[in-house]
N, C-alpha and C positions, 0 to 999 in steps of 0.2 A: 432556489435559497439564497439567502443572503448570508456572507460573513459578519461573525459575529466575536465579539472581543469576550475571551476567557479570563476566567479570575484574576491573572496576572498580566491581563492587558494585550497581551497577543493574540492576532486574526485567527480565531478557529475558522474552519471550513467543513463541509461534508462530504465525504468522498463514498464509495461504494465499494466495499472489500467483499468477494463471494457473494453480492448482492444484498449484501447487510450494509446500512448506512454508519459510517463511523465519525465522530469527530475527530479532527488532525490540527495542529497548529501549521498554518500557511507555510511553506517554503518545502524543503526536502525532506523527503521520509528516506531510509536508508533498506537495504532488503531486509536485516532483520528486523527492526523495527514493524516493516509489512507483514512480515511473519507474526511478530507478537501481537499486531490488530487481527489477524484473520483468525487466529487461535489463541484461544485461552489456556488451552495445555497441549502446546503443539506436539504430533506425533514423534516420536524421539527412536533411536536406535544408529546402529553402524551404516546402514544402508540407505538409511533414510534422506533423501532430498526434496526442495522444493522447487517447484516452477512458478515464475510469476510472470503474468503476462497483464499487460494493462492498454485500456483505449480512452480519448475523450479527455487527453492532456494536452499540452500547450501545442500551439499551432503549427510550431515547427518539428516538434518530435509526437504528434498526436496519437501513435501508437507503439509497441514496442515490449519488446522482454526487457529483463531484469536478471542479472545472476548475481552469487553472493560477493559483497564487497562494493558493490553497484549501489548509486540511489536515484530517485528522479523528484523532481519539481514538480507538487502536487497541484491543481488547483479545484476548484469549487467543481463538483460533478463529476470529476474523475472516477472510472470504473477501474476496479484492479481484480485479478482474479492469482489467487494463489492455491496450490494444488500439491500436496504429498505427495513423492514417487519415491520408488524404490531404486537403489541404482544395482544395474544388475553386474 
């Protein structure tokens, strides 16, 4: 897939979150932004946390995990898995 310009002229790329293609602006995405893209209505509750793992990222860091407060530089075709978990 190719990069395309969105309505405000920024480069939009396709990434895959939980196997679903999503359009995002090229650059960095925060932990919170990724969770928002993964779930239209994220699970909530006092003990709900999220686990984020990614693959097919930049060559210097092609795979890894994110914790709350971190961000990652996204690239075309990147795959991100977001899993809700219960804190014990």
